[in-house]
C-alpha positions as CSV (number, residue, x, y, z in Angstrom):
1,M,16.7,-17.8,-0.1
2,A,17.8,-14.6,-1.7
3,A,15.5,-13.0,-4.2
4,A,18.3,-13.2,-6.8
5,D,18.3,-17.0,-6.3
6,A,14.6,-17.6,-6.7
7,V,13.3,-19.6,-9.6
8,H,12.1,-17.2,-12.4
9,W,8.3,-16.8,-12.1
10,R,7.8,-17.6,-15.8
11,D,9.2,-21.1,-15.2
12,L,6.5,-21.9,-12.6
13,D,3.2,-23.6,-13.3
14,R,0.0,-21.9,-12.1
15,A,-0.1,-23.8,-8.8
16,A,3.5,-23.0,-8.0
17,L,3.1,-19.4,-9.0
18,T,0.1,-19.1,-6.8
19,R,2.1,-20.4,-3.8
20,A,4.9,-18.0,-4.6
21,Y,2.4,-15.1,-3.9
22,D,0.5,-16.8,-1.0
23,N,1.5,-14.4,1.8
24,S,-1.1,-15.8,4.2
25,G,0.0,-19.3,3.7
26,A,3.6,-18.4,4.2
27,V,2.9,-16.9,7.7
28,R,1.3,-19.5,9.9
29,D,-0.2,-17.0,12.3
30,S,-1.3,-14.4,9.7
31,A,-5.0,-14.8,10.6
32,A,-4.2,-14.1,14.3
33,L,-2.1,-11.1,13.4
34,V,-4.9,-9.6,11.2
35,A,-7.4,-10.3,14.0
36,G,-5.1,-8.4,16.4
37,W,-5.0,-5.4,14.0
38,R,-8.8,-5.4,13.9
39,S,-9.1,-5.4,17.7
40,R,-6.5,-2.7,18.1
41,S,-8.2,-0.7,15.4
42,A,-11.5,-0.9,17.1
43,A,-9.9,0.3,20.3
44,L,-8.4,3.3,18.6
45,R,-11.7,4.3,17.0
46,E,-13.4,4.1,20.4
47,G,-10.7,6.4,22.0
48,K,-10.2,8.9,19.1
49,A,-12.8,10.6,17.0
50,G,-12.3,10.6,13.3
51,Q,-14.2,12.0,10.3
52,T,-15.6,9.8,7.6
53,L,-15.7,11.4,4.1
54,A,-17.5,9.7,1.2
55,Y,-16.0,10.1,-2.2
56,G,-18.8,8.1,-3.9
57,P,-22.1,6.4,-3.3
58,G,-20.8,2.9,-2.6
59,P,-20.5,1.5,1.0
60,R,-16.7,1.2,0.6
61,Q,-16.2,4.5,-1.2
62,A,-15.1,6.5,1.8
63,L,-12.1,7.5,3.9
64,D,-11.6,8.0,7.6
65,L,-9.6,11.0,8.6
66,Y,-7.8,11.3,12.0
67,R,-6.2,14.5,13.1
68,C,-3.0,14.7,15.1
69,G,-4.1,18.0,16.7
70,T,-1.6,20.3,14.9
71,A,-3.1,22.8,12.5
72,G,-1.8,22.4,8.9
73,A,-0.1,19.1,9.7
74,P,0.9,16.9,6.7
75,C,-1.2,13.9,6.0
76,L,-0.4,10.2,5.4
77,A,-3.1,8.4,3.4
78,F,-2.9,4.6,4.0
79,I,-4.3,2.0,1.5
80,H,-5.0,-1.4,2.9
81,G,-3.9,-4.7,1.3
82,G,-5.7,-8.1,0.8
83,Y,-4.9,-8.7,-2.9
84,W,-7.6,-6.2,-3.9
85,Q,-10.3,-8.6,-2.8
86,R,-10.1,-8.8,1.0
87,N,-10.2,-6.6,4.2
88,A,-11.5,-3.1,4.8
89,R,-10.1,0.3,5.8
90,E,-11.6,-0.1,9.4
91,D,-9.3,-3.2,9.9
92,F,-6.2,-1.0,9.6
93,T,-7.1,2.0,11.7
94,C,-4.3,1.0,14.1
95,M,-1.8,1.9,11.3
96,A,-2.5,5.5,12.2
97,E,-0.9,5.1,15.7
98,G,2.7,5.7,14.7
99,P,2.2,8.5,12.2
100,L,-0.3,10.3,14.5
101,G,2.4,10.2,17.3
102,L,4.9,11.8,14.9
103,G,2.7,14.8,14.1
104,L,0.9,13.6,10.9
105,D,-2.8,13.5,10.2
106,V,-3.8,10.1,8.9
107,A,-6.5,9.0,6.4
108,L,-7.5,5.3,5.9
109,I,-8.7,4.8,2.3
110,G,-11.5,2.4,1.5
111,Y,-12.3,1.0,-2.0
112,T,-14.7,-1.6,-3.6
113,L,-13.2,-5.1,-3.7
114,A,-12.8,-7.5,-6.6
115,P,-14.7,-9.3,-8.1
116,E,-17.4,-6.6,-7.6
117,A,-14.9,-4.0,-9.0
118,S,-12.2,-4.4,-11.6
119,L,-8.7,-3.2,-10.8
120,T,-9.3,-0.3,-13.2
121,R,-12.3,0.8,-11.1
122,I,-10.4,0.2,-7.8
123,S,-7.6,2.4,-9.1
124,E,-10.1,5.1,-10.1
125,E,-11.7,5.0,-6.7
126,V,-8.4,5.5,-4.8
127,G,-7.6,8.4,-7.1
128,A,-11.0,9.9,-6.3
129,A,-10.4,9.4,-2.6
130,L,-7.0,11.2,-2.8
131,R,-8.5,14.1,-4.7
132,L,-11.2,14.5,-2.0
133,L,-8.5,14.3,0.7
134,R,-6.4,17.0,-1.1
135,Q,-9.4,19.3,-1.1
136,K,-9.9,18.7,2.6
137,I,-6.2,19.2,3.7
138,G,-5.5,22.1,1.3
139,S,-1.8,22.7,0.7
140,S,-0.5,20.4,3.5
141,R,1.9,17.8,2.2
142,L,0.2,14.5,1.3
143,V,2.1,11.2,1.4
144,V,0.2,8.1,0.0
145,A,1.2,4.9,1.7
146,G,0.0,1.3,1.2
147,W,0.8,-2.3,2.1
148,S,0.7,-5.3,-0.2
149,A,-2.0,-4.6,-2.7
150,G,-2.2,-1.2,-1.1
151,G,1.5,-0.8,-1.9
152,H,0.7,-1.4,-5.5
153,L,-2.1,1.3,-5.4
154,A,0.2,3.8,-3.6
155,A,2.9,3.4,-6.2
156,L,0.3,3.6,-9.0
157,M,-1.0,6.9,-7.7
158,T,2.3,8.6,-8.3
159,T,1.3,8.3,-12.0
160,L,-2.5,8.4,-11.9
161,A,-2.7,11.1,-9.2
162,A,0.7,12.7,-9.6
163,D,-0.8,16.2,-9.3
164,T,-2.4,15.2,-5.9
165,V,0.3,13.4,-4.0
166,D,3.7,14.7,-2.9
167,A,5.4,11.3,-2.2
168,A,4.6,7.6,-1.8
169,L,5.6,4.9,0.6
170,A,5.0,1.4,-0.8
171,V,5.3,-1.5,1.7
172,S,5.6,-5.0,0.4
173,G,3.8,-4.1,-2.8
174,I,3.1,-5.6,-6.2
175,F,4.6,-3.5,-9.0
176,D,4.2,-5.8,-12.0
177,L,0.8,-7.4,-12.5
178,E,1.9,-9.9,-15.1
179,P,2.8,-12.7,-12.6
180,I,-0.4,-12.1,-10.7
181,A,-2.4,-12.7,-13.9
182,G,-1.0,-16.3,-13.9
183,T,-2.1,-17.1,-10.4
184,A,-5.4,-18.2,-8.8
185,L,-5.7,-14.6,-7.5
186,N,-6.8,-13.7,-11.1
187,D,-10.0,-15.7,-10.7
188,A,-11.5,-12.7,-9.0
189,L,-9.4,-10.0,-10.6
190,R,-9.9,-11.1,-14.2
191,L,-7.0,-8.8,-15.3
192,T,-6.9,-7.9,-19.0
193,D,-3.7,-7.4,-21.0
194,G,-4.5,-3.7,-21.0
195,E,-4.8,-3.6,-17.2
196,V,-1.5,-5.4,-16.8
197,A,0.2,-2.8,-19.0
198,E,-1.6,0.3,-17.7
199,L,-1.9,-0.6,-14.0
200,S,1.6,-2.0,-13.3
201,P,3.6,0.7,-11.6
202,I,6.9,-0.6,-13.0
203,R,5.5,0.0,-16.5
204,R,4.1,3.4,-15.7
205,L,7.2,5.3,-14.5
206,A,6.8,9.0,-14.8
207,P,10.1,10.9,-15.3
208,D,8.9,13.8,-13.2
209,G,6.9,11.8,-10.6
210,P,7.1,12.3,-6.9
211,P,9.6,10.3,-4.7
212,V,8.7,6.7,-3.8
213,L,10.2,4.9,-0.8
214,V,10.0,1.1,-1.3
215,I,10.1,-1.1,1.8
216,Y,9.8,-4.8,2.4
217,G,10.5,-7.4,5.1
218,G,13.6,-9.4,5.0
219,A,11.7,-12.7,5.7
220,E,9.1,-12.2,2.9
221,L,8.5,-14.6,0.1
222,P,11.1,-14.3,-2.7
223,E,8.6,-13.0,-5.3
224,L,7.5,-10.2,-3.0
225,R,11.2,-9.2,-2.4
226,R,11.9,-9.4,-6.1
227,Q,9.0,-7.2,-7.0
228,S,10.2,-4.5,-4.7
229,E,13.8,-4.8,-5.8
230,D,12.9,-4.7,-9.5
231,Y,10.6,-1.7,-9.1
232,H,13.2,0.3,-7.2
233,A,15.9,-0.7,-9.7
234,A,13.7,0.5,-12.6
235,R,13.1,3.8,-10.8
236,R,16.7,4.3,-10.1
237,A,17.7,3.6,-13.7
238,L,15.5,6.6,-14.7
239,G,17.0,8.7,-11.9
240,L,13.8,8.9,-9.9
241,A,13.9,9.8,-6.3
242,G,13.4,7.3,-3.5
243,D,15.2,4.7,-1.5
244,L,14.8,1.0,-0.9
245,H,14.6,-0.2,2.7
246,V,14.5,-3.7,4.2
247,V,13.0,-4.4,7.6
248,P,15.3,-7.2,9.0
249,G,13.6,-10.4,9.9
250,A,10.1,-9.1,9.2
251,D,7.5,-11.3,7.3
252,H,4.8,-9.9,5.1
253,F,2.6,-9.1,8.1
254,R,5.0,-8.2,10.9
255,V,6.6,-5.6,8.6
256,L,3.7,-3.3,9.6
257,D,4.9,-3.3,13.2
258,A,7.4,-0.7,11.9
259,L,4.5,1.6,10.9
260,I,2.3,1.1,14.0
261,A,5.1,2.1,16.4
262,P,6.1,5.8,16.3
263,D,9.7,4.8,16.6
264,G,9.4,2.2,13.8
265,P,11.4,2.8,10.6
266,I,8.3,2.9,8.4
267,A,6.6,5.5,10.6
268,R,9.8,7.6,10.7
269,E,10.2,7.4,6.9
270,G,6.6,8.5,6.4
271,A,7.3,11.5,8.6
272,R,10.4,12.3,6.7
273,L,8.6,12.1,3.3
274,A,6.0,14.4,4.9
275,G,8.7,17.0,5.7
276,L,8.8,16.5,9.5
């Protein structure tokens, strides 16, 4: 079903709207795919030394930095997904494989999860992590990337940390929080009206913000596709830089295969945004 043919989210009751955003439920083997990422990530950490940098006192307030071996290389900072309440940066170390192979340094950003942290605090933590990373890499080009909830945070950083990042790559992200507030996901998030307004990237478009590349999988849920399409259209209406790419046939999880592989379109686009 094309995104344009989807039932409008405002016409759905809470249960139906929750299903419309249930990425794990829509992909039967999603748990096995995530387990595979964790295993692959553990193997990468065993074979390649990284540096852990704390940006705060909390156990998740840290980032892991991996160097490609080229002095002054640009850096891609990856923010994990999990609807702001699941997963950890260590689960996604394997996402560094493709960018490292293309000559980028890679940072994996951690953050405190909901309900322990509000989305306001999570956003502040990611901003703090990026500022610390900017200090570490100096003048090298910094691309912030993220998947799912991380795609939301990556896009949001082009406003909240616009002086820190040079470009963003948002994969299968959430760009308007209002529908999320009407789902069961909000039991942990407890979004306020103010957070919906202030933390929805589509409502915080900066006229002079950095370019944002929006990517989603062709087999994703209609609401996820619509979110990406609407966000890109809003940016384009303001003349903001950035393209919209679809990974044919990819679901919400397999879309990241295009980042893990050095010849994948997401990895290549990340390198392009980084100036390589």
